[in-house]
PALO-526404 format. One record per residue (C-alpha): y, z, x; residue in one letter. Coordinates in Angstrom, 2 decimals. Each point is the difference from the previous one (the first is absolute). Layout:
! residues N
SITE        v        w        u  code
SITE        Y        Z        X     A
...
This chain:
! residues 539
SITE        v        w        u  code
SITE   121.96    69.62    61.76     M
SITE     2.58    -0.08     2.80     T
SITE    -1.33    -1.20     3.34     R
SITE     1.61     2.07     2.73     T
SITE    -0.12    -0.04     3.77     L
SITE     0.29     3.31     1.88     V
SITE     0.83     0.06     3.71     S
SITE    -0.78     3.12     1.99     G
SITE    -2.81     0.70    -2.46     A
SITE    -1.72     2.50     2.29     T
SITE     3.16     2.01     0.69     G
SITE     1.39     3.21    -1.42     T
SITE     1.61    -1.72    -3.01     V
SITE    -2.26    -3.04    -0.12     G
SITE    -3.21     1.88    -0.80     R
SITE     1.26     1.81    -3.11     P
SITE     1.94    -3.14    -1.03     L
SITE    -3.13    -2.17    -0.05     V
SITE    -1.82     2.64    -2.07     T
SITE     2.90     0.38    -2.45     A
SITE     0.35    -3.79    -0.44     L
SITE    -3.71    -0.36    -0.68     Q
SITE     0.17     2.87    -2.51     D
SITE     2.88    -1.84    -1.70     A
SITE    -2.14    -3.13    -0.34     G
SITE     1.64    -2.12     2.70     A
SITE    -1.94    -2.54     2.06     D
SITE     0.59     1.32     3.52     V
SITE    -0.21    -1.81     3.31     R
SITE     0.70     1.68     3.32     T
SITE     1.18    -0.97     3.47     V
SITE     0.36     2.01     3.17     T
SITE     0.00    -1.92     3.29     R
SITE     0.12    -3.27    -1.94     E
SITE     3.65     0.68    -0.90     L
SITE     1.32    -1.85     3.06     T
SITE    -2.73    -2.67     0.00     D
SITE     1.60    -2.89    -1.96     P
SITE    -3.31    -1.65    -0.90     V
SITE    -1.65     3.22    -1.18     A
SITE     3.11     1.17    -1.83     L
SITE     0.44    -3.31    -1.81     E
SITE    -3.61     0.13    -1.17     A
SITE     0.40     3.59    -1.19     A
SITE     3.14    -0.94    -1.95     L
SITE    -1.75    -2.68    -2.05     D
SITE     0.53     0.84    -3.67     G
SITE     1.81     3.26     0.78     V
SITE     2.93     0.93    -2.25     E
SITE     1.22     3.23     1.62     A
SITE     0.00     1.26     3.59     V
SITE     0.30     3.49     1.44     F
SITE     1.44    -0.41     3.48     L
SITE    -0.35     2.63     2.69     L
SITE     1.36    -1.26     3.32     W
SITE    -1.93     1.83     2.74     P
SITE     2.32    -0.75     2.92     F
SITE     3.17     1.62     1.38     A
SITE     1.88    -3.30     0.10     S
SITE     0.50    -2.90    -2.39     A
SITE    -1.44    -2.56     2.41     D
SITE    -2.26    -2.31    -1.99     G
SITE     1.09     1.41    -3.35     A
SITE     1.88    -3.13    -1.04     R
SITE    -3.14    -2.13     0.19     E
SITE    -1.99     2.52    -2.03     V
SITE     2.68     0.35    -2.69     V
SITE     0.31    -3.78    -0.27     E
SITE    -3.79    -0.32    -0.44     L
SITE     0.12     2.63    -2.75     I
SITE     2.66    -2.17    -1.60     G
SITE     1.38     0.33    -3.52     A
SITE    -2.35     2.67    -1.25     R
SITE     0.67     3.53    -1.16     R
SITE     0.26     2.19     3.12     V
SITE     0.04     3.77     0.38     V
SITE     1.02     1.00     3.53     Y
SITE    -0.71     3.42     1.50     L
SITE     3.12     0.70     2.05     S
SITE     1.26     3.48     0.88     S
SITE     2.95     2.22    -0.80     A
SITE     1.22    -0.47     3.58     A
SITE     0.31    -3.79    -0.53     V
SITE    -0.41    -0.74     3.68     R
SITE     1.34    -3.35     1.24     P
SITE    -3.33    -1.82    -0.32     H
SITE    -0.49     1.42    -3.51     E
SITE     3.47    -1.12    -1.03     A
SITE    -0.78    -3.50     1.28     E
SITE    -3.27    -0.19    -1.94     I
SITE     1.73     1.24    -3.15     E
SITE     2.58    -2.80     0.45     R
SITE    -2.71    -2.65     0.51     L
SITE    -1.87     1.09    -3.11     I
SITE     3.14     0.08    -2.17     A
SITE     0.78    -3.55     1.10     A
SITE    -3.51    -1.35    -0.66     T
SITE    -1.92     1.92    -2.67     A
SITE     0.12    -0.87    -3.66     R
SITE     0.13     3.72    -0.80     E
SITE     0.21     2.81     2.51     W
SITE    -0.06     3.78     0.17     T
SITE     0.61     2.20     3.03     V
SITE    -1.60     3.42     0.35     L
SITE     1.83     2.39     2.33     R
SITE    -2.05     3.18     0.36     P
SITE     1.40     2.95     1.89     H
SITE    -2.34     2.39     1.85     A
SITE    -3.68    -0.72    -0.60     F
SITE    -1.96     3.18    -0.65     A
SITE    -2.64    -1.62     2.22     A
SITE     2.36     0.29     2.98     N
SITE    -1.03     3.66     0.24     T
SITE    -3.50    -1.11     0.99     L
SITE     1.47    -0.30     3.49     R
SITE    -0.03     3.80     0.00     W
SITE    -3.73     0.26    -0.72     A
SITE    -1.10     1.15     3.44     E
SITE     2.74     2.61     0.13     Q
SITE    -0.79     1.14    -3.56     V
SITE    -3.58     0.69     1.09     R
SITE     1.37     2.18     2.79     A
SITE     2.16     1.89    -2.52     G
SITE     3.39    -0.94     1.48     V
SITE     2.02    -3.14    -0.67     V
SITE     2.41    -0.55     2.89     R
SITE     2.44    -2.77    -0.89     Q
SITE     3.79    -0.44     0.06     P
SITE     2.34     1.14    -2.78     R
SITE    -2.06     2.14    -2.33     G
SITE     2.95     0.25    -2.39     E
SITE     0.33    -3.79    -0.41     A
SITE    -0.37    -0.77    -3.70     V
SITE    -2.03    -2.80    -1.59     F
SITE    -1.48    -0.77    -3.40     S
SITE    -3.44    -1.24     1.12     P
SITE    -1.50    -2.73    -2.16     I
SITE    -3.68    -0.45    -0.76     H
SITE    -1.28    -3.43     1.06     E
SITE    -1.65    -0.33    -3.41     R
SITE     3.42     0.22    -1.68     D
SITE     1.32    -2.85     2.17     I
SITE    -3.05    -2.02    -1.05     A
SITE     0.58     0.86    -3.67     A
SITE     3.57    -1.32     0.14     V
SITE    -1.20    -3.11     1.83     A
SITE    -2.54    -0.69    -2.76     V
SITE     2.68     0.05    -2.66     R
SITE     2.29    -2.27     2.06     A
SITE    -2.86    -2.44     0.65     L
SITE    -1.32    -0.17    -3.56     L
SITE     2.95     0.77    -2.29     D
SITE     3.28    -1.76    -0.68     D
SITE     3.36     1.68     0.46     G
SITE    -0.08     0.76     3.73     H
SITE     1.68    -3.15     1.32     H
SITE     2.61     0.82     2.65     E
SITE    -0.81     3.71    -0.32     A
SITE     0.18     2.16     3.11     V
SITE    -2.04     3.12    -0.73     H
SITE     0.72     3.07     2.12     T
SITE    -3.14     2.10    -0.08     L
SITE    -0.39     3.70     0.76     T
SITE    -2.12     2.92    -1.03     G
SITE     1.15     2.32    -2.78     P
SITE     1.74     2.67     2.09     R
SITE     1.40     0.64     3.48     P
SITE    -1.90     2.12     2.52     L
SITE     0.82     0.98     3.54     T
SITE    -2.55    -0.97     2.61     Q
SITE    -0.73     3.71     0.43     R
SITE    -0.78     0.24    -3.75     E
SITE    -2.24    -3.06     0.20     Q
SITE    -2.05     1.68     2.72     A
SITE    -0.31     3.11    -2.18     Q
SITE    -1.19    -2.12    -2.95     V
SITE    -2.66    -1.61     2.19     I
SITE    -1.12     3.47     1.10     G
SITE    -0.39     1.09    -3.61     L
SITE    -1.97    -3.15    -0.80     A
SITE    -2.54     0.59     2.76     I
SITE    -0.12     3.76    -0.41     G
SITE     1.22     0.75     3.51     R
SITE     3.41     1.27     1.15     P
SITE     2.11    -2.63     1.75     V
SITE     3.07     1.06     1.97     R
SITE     2.94    -2.21     0.99     W
SITE     1.62    -0.03     3.45     E
SITE     3.07    -2.09     0.75     D
SITE    -0.50    -2.30     2.98     E
SITE     3.16    -1.03     1.90     P
SITE     0.79    -3.65    -0.67     E
SITE     0.05    -0.96     3.69     E
SITE    -3.47     1.46     0.35     E
SITE    -1.11    -1.98    -3.03     T
SITE     1.46    -3.17     1.44     R
SITE    -1.78     0.46     3.34     R
SITE    -3.28     0.79    -1.76     R
SITE     0.07    -3.06    -2.24     L
SITE     1.06    -2.33     2.77     L
SITE    -2.85     1.39     2.08     G
SITE    -2.37    -0.86    -2.88     Q
SITE     1.15    -3.62     0.14     G
SITE     2.51    -0.06    -2.85     W
SITE     2.73    -2.65     0.46     P
SITE     3.38     1.56     0.70     A
SITE     1.64    -1.59    -3.10     P
SITE    -2.74     1.48    -2.21     A
SITE     0.46     3.46     1.49     V
SITE     3.78    -0.14    -0.37     D
SITE    -0.36    -1.27    -3.56     G
SITE    -2.36     2.83    -0.91     M
SITE     2.39     2.61     1.40     L
SITE     2.91    -1.67    -1.77     R
SITE    -1.86     0.27    -3.31     D
SITE    -0.04     3.78     0.43     L
SITE     3.78     0.15     0.14     A
SITE     0.86     0.37    -3.68     G
SITE    -1.50     1.24    -3.26     P
SITE    -2.14    -2.50    -1.86     G
SITE     0.88    -0.78    -3.62     P
SITE    -2.10     0.49    -3.11     S
SITE    -0.26    -2.71    -2.63     S
SITE    -1.72    -0.34    -3.36     T
SITE    -0.81    -3.68     0.51     T
SITE    -3.77     0.52    -0.03     V
SITE     0.10     1.59    -3.45     E
SITE     2.53    -2.51    -1.31     Q
SITE    -2.20    -2.94     1.03     V
SITE    -3.48     1.38    -0.73     T
SITE     0.67     2.52    -2.76     G
SITE    -1.80     2.67     2.07     V
SITE     1.75     2.60     2.18     P
SITE    -0.41    -0.42     3.74     A
SITE    -2.80     2.04     1.55     S
SITE     0.94     3.23     1.72     T
SITE    -0.54     0.54     3.70     F
SITE    -2.33     2.85    -0.97     E
SITE    -2.25    -2.47    -1.79     R
SITE     0.07    -2.43     2.92     W
SITE    -0.87     2.78     2.46     A
SITE    -2.94     1.09    -2.13     G
SITE    -1.34    -3.53    -0.21     E
SITE     0.27    -0.41     3.78     H
SITE    -1.27     3.43     0.96     A
SITE    -3.05    -1.50     1.71     A
SITE     2.29    -1.98     2.33     D
SITE     1.64     3.20     1.21     F
SITE    -3.11     2.16     0.09     L
SITE    -2.04    -2.32     2.15     G
SITE    -3.24     1.97     0.23     T
SITE    -1.71     2.95    -1.65     M
SITE    -3.03     2.23     0.38     R
SITE    -3.12    -0.93    -1.98     A
SITE    -3.49     1.54    -0.06     A
SITE    -2.38    -2.93     0.45     R
SITE    -3.60    -0.83     0.77     I
SITE    -0.81    -2.95     2.27     H
SITE    -3.76     0.39    -0.44     E
SITE    -2.43     1.89    -2.22     Y
SITE    -1.42     3.27     1.20     G
SITE     0.48     3.76     0.23     D
SITE     3.45     1.65    -0.34     P
SITE     0.84    -0.84     3.61     S
SITE     0.65    -3.63    -1.06     V
SITE     3.18     1.15    -1.78     I
SITE     3.03    -0.65     2.19     S
SITE     3.71     0.58    -0.50     L
SITE     1.55    -3.37     0.83     D
SITE     3.56    -1.26     0.39     E
SITE     0.24    -3.09    -2.22     V
SITE     2.79    -2.12    -1.54     P
SITE     1.58     1.33    -3.18     V
SITE    -1.21    -2.25    -2.85     P
SITE     2.45    -2.23    -1.85     R
SITE    -0.02    -0.06    -3.79     P
SITE    -0.51    -3.30    -1.77     G
SITE     1.08    -1.04    -3.52     P
SITE    -0.56     2.78    -2.50     G
SITE    -0.84     2.49     2.75     E
SITE     1.70     3.13     1.25     V
SITE     0.07     1.64     3.41     L
SITE    -0.87     3.71    -0.23     I
SITE     0.72     2.73     2.53     R
SITE    -3.22     1.96    -0.31     V
SITE     0.26     3.76    -0.43     A
SITE    -3.76     0.52    -0.21     A
SITE    -3.34    -1.55    -0.79     T
SITE    -3.22     1.90    -0.69     S
SITE    -3.61     0.19     1.11     F
SITE    -2.64    -1.43    -2.34     N
SITE    -3.75     0.27     0.74     P
SITE    -0.38    -3.76    -0.52     S
SITE     2.07    -0.57     3.14     E
SITE    -2.75     1.55     2.10     A
SITE    -2.33    -2.67    -1.40     G
SITE     2.58    -2.67     0.73     L
SITE     0.40     1.25     3.56     R
SITE    -3.74    -0.04     0.69     T
SITE    -0.45    -3.49    -1.46     G
SITE    -1.99     1.06    -3.06     L
SITE     2.46    -1.83    -2.25     L
SITE    -0.22    -3.33     1.80     R
SITE    -0.66    -2.62    -2.63     G
SITE     1.36     2.31    -2.70     V
SITE     3.62     0.02     1.13     L
SITE     1.88    -2.95     1.45     D
SITE     0.98     1.50     3.36     I
SITE     1.28    -1.71     3.13     T
SITE     0.02     1.89     3.30     L
SITE     2.16     1.53     1.28     P
SITE     0.49     1.85    -3.27     H
SITE     2.60     2.65    -0.85     T
SITE    -1.50     2.93    -1.87     L
SITE     1.44     1.74    -3.05     G
SITE     0.01    -1.08    -3.65     V
SITE     2.18     2.70    -1.58     D
SITE     3.72    -0.25     0.63     V
SITE     2.94     2.24    -0.77     A
SITE     3.32    -1.04     1.44     G
SITE     3.54    -1.24    -0.38     T
SITE     1.00    -3.58    -0.73     V
SITE     1.93    -1.55     2.89     V
SITE     0.23    -3.56    -1.29     S
SITE    -0.12    -0.41    -3.77     G
SITE    -1.49    -2.51    -2.42     A
SITE    -0.49    -0.09    -3.75     G
SITE     1.38     3.20    -1.53     D
SITE    -0.26     1.90     3.29     L
SITE     3.03     0.51     2.22     V
SITE     0.45     1.61     3.43     P
SITE    -0.36     3.76    -0.23     G
SITE    -2.49     0.01    -2.89     D
SITE    -2.95     2.35     0.54     R
SITE    -3.27    -1.70    -0.84     V
SITE    -3.77     0.42     0.09     I
SITE    -2.79    -2.53    -0.28     G
SITE    -3.44    -1.17     1.00     L
SITE     0.30    -2.59     2.77     I
SITE    -1.61    -0.90     3.32     D
SITE     1.37     1.01     3.40     G
SITE     1.88     3.17    -0.97     A
SITE    -0.90     1.96     3.16     A
SITE     3.12    -1.35     1.70     A
SITE     3.67     0.81     0.19     E
SITE     0.87    -3.00    -2.18     Y
SITE    -1.99    -2.09    -2.43     V
SITE     0.63    -2.96    -2.29     V
SITE    -1.15     0.01    -3.62     A
SITE     0.47    -2.04    -3.14     K
SITE     2.63     1.72    -2.12     A
SITE    -2.22    -0.45    -3.05     S
SITE    -2.68     2.26     1.54     L
SITE     2.34     2.96     0.52     L
SITE     1.23     2.73    -2.32     V
SITE     2.73     2.56     0.47     R
SITE    -1.20     3.16     1.71     A
SITE    -0.17     3.31    -1.87     P
SITE     3.21     2.02     0.19     E
SITE    -1.73     3.36    -0.37     R
SITE    -1.86    -0.03     3.33     I
SITE     0.94    -0.90     3.60     P
SITE    -0.21    -3.73     0.72     L
SITE    -2.66     0.42     2.69     A
SITE    -2.24     1.97    -2.40     D
SITE     0.14    -2.94    -2.43     A
SITE    -2.16    -2.00     2.44     A
SITE    -2.92     2.00    -1.40     A
SITE     0.36    -1.60    -3.40     V
SITE    -0.80    -3.75    -0.09     P
SITE    -3.67    -0.36     0.98     V
SITE    -1.25     3.45    -1.02     A
SITE     2.17     0.14    -3.11     G
SITE    -0.90    -3.47    -1.24     L
SITE    -3.71     0.62     0.66     T
SITE     0.11     3.23    -2.01     A
SITE     2.06    -1.61    -2.77     W
SITE    -2.39    -2.91    -0.42     Q
SITE    -3.05     2.28     0.14     A
SITE     1.40     2.24    -2.75     I
SITE     1.72    -2.49    -2.29     F
SITE    -1.53    -3.43     0.62     D
SITE    -3.67     0.89     0.56     H
SITE    -0.82     3.54    -1.17     A
SITE     2.37    -0.29    -2.98     R
SITE    -0.01     3.74    -0.53     I
SITE     2.27     1.77    -2.44     G
SITE     0.59     3.32    -1.75     P
SITE    -3.21     2.02    -0.24     G
SITE    -1.94    -2.13     2.49     S
SITE    -2.01     1.87     2.60     R
SITE     0.30    -1.68     3.39     V
SITE    -1.73     0.90     3.26     L
SITE     2.01    -1.06     3.06     I
SITE    -2.25    -0.05     3.04     N
SITE     2.12     0.27     3.15     G
SITE     3.09     1.53    -1.59     A
SITE     1.30     1.40     3.28     G
SITE     0.72    -3.43     1.52     G
SITE     3.13    -2.11    -0.26     G
SITE    -1.17    -1.88    -3.12     V
SITE    -1.60     3.10    -1.50     G
SITE     3.20     2.03     0.00     L
SITE     1.73    -2.71    -2.03     F
SITE    -3.05    -0.48    -2.27     A
SITE    -0.13     3.68    -0.94     V
SITE     3.65    -0.02    -1.05     Q
SITE    -0.18    -3.27    -1.91     L
SITE    -3.15     1.09    -1.83     A
SITE     1.69     3.25    -1.03     K
SITE     3.05    -2.02    -1.07     H
SITE    -2.21    -1.85    -2.51     T
SITE    -1.18     3.30    -1.48     G
SITE    -3.52    -0.15     1.48     A
SITE    -2.10     2.98     1.10     Y
SITE    -0.33    -0.42     3.76     V
SITE    -2.94     1.12     2.11     V
SITE     0.69    -0.58     3.69     A
SITE    -2.19     0.19     3.08     T
SITE     1.64     1.22     3.19     A
SITE    -0.82     1.81     3.20     S
SITE     1.07     3.64     0.31     P
SITE     3.04    -0.99     2.07     R
SITE     1.21    -2.40    -2.74     S
SITE    -0.95     2.05    -3.05     A
SITE     3.31     1.88    -0.36     A
SITE     2.08    -3.20     0.20     A
SITE    -2.18    -1.77    -2.56     V
SITE     0.13     2.97    -2.39     R
SITE     3.80     0.23     0.42     A
SITE     0.34    -3.65    -1.06     L
SITE    -1.71     0.69    -3.31     G
SITE    -3.79    -0.15     0.36     A
SITE    -1.66     2.09    -2.72     D
SITE    -3.10     0.57     2.11     E
SITE    -0.49    -0.37     3.74     V
SITE    -3.52    -0.46     1.36     V
SITE    -0.80     0.66     3.66     D
SITE    -2.08    -3.07     0.72     Y
SITE    -1.17     1.50     3.30     T
SITE    -1.84     2.78    -1.86     A
SITE    -0.41    -0.89    -3.67     D
SITE    -1.52    -2.96    -1.89     P
SITE     2.22    -2.26    -2.03     L
SITE     0.21     1.08    -3.63     P
SITE    -1.19    -2.31    -2.78     G
SITE     1.22    -0.61    -3.52     G
SITE     3.07    -2.05     1.00     N
SITE     1.34    -3.00    -1.87     D
SITE     0.77    -1.80     3.26     V
SITE    -0.52     0.58     3.71     L
SITE     2.60    -1.40     2.39     I
SITE    -1.54    -0.29     3.45     N
SITE     2.49    -0.05     2.90     L
SITE    -2.25     0.83     2.94     V
SITE    -2.70    -1.86     1.95     P
SITE    -3.49     0.54    -1.30     G
SITE    -1.16    -0.09    -3.60     V
SITE    -1.08     3.25    -1.66     P
SITE    -3.72     0.23    -0.82     A
SITE    -1.14    -0.23    -3.63     S
SITE     3.36    -1.36    -1.11     V
SITE    -1.19    -0.58    -3.56     S
SITE    -0.12     3.76    -0.47     E
SITE     3.60     0.45     1.09     L
SITE     2.00    -2.22    -2.35     A
SITE    -0.12    -2.78    -2.55     G
SITE     2.16    -2.40     2.05     A
SITE     0.85    -0.42     3.67     F
SITE     2.88    -1.32     2.09     V
SITE    -0.31    -0.31     3.78     S
SITE     2.36    -1.08     2.76     I
SITE    -2.72     0.21     2.67     T
SITE    -3.64    -1.07    -0.51     E
SITE    -1.12    -1.62    -3.24     P
SITE    -1.82     2.32    -2.43     I
SITE    -3.17    -1.37    -1.59     E
SITE     0.61     0.60    -3.66     H
SITE     0.70    -2.30    -2.97     P
SITE     3.33     1.77    -0.61     R
SITE     1.21     0.07     3.58     A
SITE     2.82    -1.89     1.68     V
SITE     1.06    -0.20     3.61     R
SITE     3.50    -1.29     0.74     F
SITE     2.52    -0.61     2.76     V
SITE     3.56     0.86    -0.99     A
SITE     2.33    -2.93    -0.59     R
SITE     3.68    -0.10     0.82     N
SITE     1.87     0.62    -3.26     D
SITE     3.73     0.76     0.42     P
SITE     0.31     0.72    -3.73     G
SITE    -2.56     2.78     0.17     Q
SITE     1.57     1.27     3.22     L
SITE     3.37     0.24    -1.75     A
SITE    -1.61     2.01    -2.82     E
SITE    -1.50     2.35     2.58     L
SITE     3.41     0.41     1.66     V
SITE     1.46     0.93    -3.40     A
SITE    -2.63     2.74    -0.42     L
SITE     0.81     1.31     3.49     I
SITE     3.71     0.15    -0.80     D
SITE    -0.77     1.85    -3.26     K
SITE    -2.03     2.56     1.95     G
SITE    -3.21    -0.94    -1.82     A
SITE    -1.63    -1.13     3.27     V
SITE     0.39     1.87     3.28     V
SITE    -0.34    -1.69     3.39     V
SITE    -1.53     2.16     2.72     E
SITE    -0.21    -1.31     3.55     T
SITE    -0.43     0.92     3.61     S
SITE     1.87    -1.94     2.68     V
SITE    -1.01    -1.58     3.30     R
SITE     2.18    -2.16     2.29     P
SITE    -0.71    -3.68     0.56     L
SITE    -0.88     0.74     3.62     E
SITE    -3.01     2.07    -1.14     S
SITE    -1.54    -2.66    -2.26     L
SITE    -3.05    -0.45     2.23     A
SITE    -0.58     3.78    -0.02     D
SITE     0.35    -0.06    -3.78     L
SITE    -2.78    -2.59    -0.21     H
SITE    -2.17     2.18     2.25     R
SITE     0.61     3.03    -2.21     A
SITE    -0.94    -2.00    -3.07     A
SITE    -3.28    -1.06     1.62     E
SITE    -0.79     3.68     0.70     R
SITE     0.76     0.92    -3.62     G
SITE     2.97     2.03     1.14     G
SITE     2.60    -1.24    -2.52     L
SITE     0.95     1.62    -3.30     R
SITE     2.14    -1.52    -2.70     G
SITE     2.44    -2.80     0.64     K
SITE     1.41    -0.52     3.49     V
SITE     3.19    -1.95     0.51     I
SITE     0.96    -1.61     3.30     V
SITE     3.66     0.46     0.89     S
SITE     1.38    -3.15     1.63     V
SITE     3.66     0.74     0.75     Q
SITE     0.75     2.64     2.61     A
């Protein structure tokens, strides 16, 4: 195990470098302010075999003492393609002192575009020289090359020029960022003198301003060094922009509750865009949906049942587009899933909990599928276990779950008897019900193999209605009865998507905007909803 010391460990390159070294099995120590403290640095260097050196100052003052303390160890120095005078001096000091040394000279950091974030949010990036060309490099690729130079042999006296995989004008970079965040971003050229006055007014040192403007003078090169060293192609700027979308977006709208109560407690808040962690993706939400259980959550009836912290963002169904990928998902993939907090413009989810959205229906309509579809699937296949020739009574067939249950039961070859109100009867019959009973006027028929209860309230004399019972609401007192809460099962959800794309299952929805979510809850309390209602999030 190689013991390594990383300076600048909390910086743009330092953070991914520490993670990559740990993943590679190295014993990692870090220094930040201790770099120029001789006592602290000497203690940190004890037993260290390799050092990653990031010099955080614009001059080489004090560098000689630090390099001499590092001594005859393996050193990887993060310089720059510009090789400014202080960088050239530090390179010289290291070459004269280190047992083995490698210099990394990255060109334009992709992260430099984060300086545009405020302008990106306004929709216009106003900077000098939109046609200046660079090949922006992902900070993680710099870290990956540094890992190999720190841990592997064969990099002594190597000077690695590092770039991204292809050149882009600054104007094109702004367009890529716009695509990543789902908002148009326009470029406007700012005169260089105006830029200079602006930056000086913000406190930039004159040499730094002049150096930045000088760097815009010529086209940046492209190199294949990252792939040659690591065996993996350098990341595209598109990928970097997707991963950093939250940095450019800043805030988003989210429907939240800060306290329990009636629908008036639902507020549309401006909150920070969430940042995905390992194995997670950032999704631009097209739509979520309304589920009756959310009314219980809002009122506080589910306290102690669900682990909820206030304020809480509503929505558990999501249909949207991947902004920042993970696992097998890449930016642009259309996905659906069952997750918390989907009543927002953006949401983070584990990639393993998502499946690709149906191609046959609009993406927003697919938000109707996860909760209602999985509940119906598990009622039919896991608990009722019906098949060809079975007679099943679906009580509450006109609701969101019921419409899926009718279709899935018919798909198994069962004879389906469905209860529905007069306003839902035609839709239920069109989806395949063999008989439709108006529960507002007629008693429930008996002689069924199984009754699937999807509505509040348990029918009287249930033993006369069926031989077995499945309920998603109240428990049914019967030796062959089961009550269940649907579990999140991406495998089953993927099977349901396949049936939708084959045309075997139809998705019927009505649409409300996110702004009307409180009114939607009020309508549900009055019994004024029919079928499955999706909540459109993006304008």
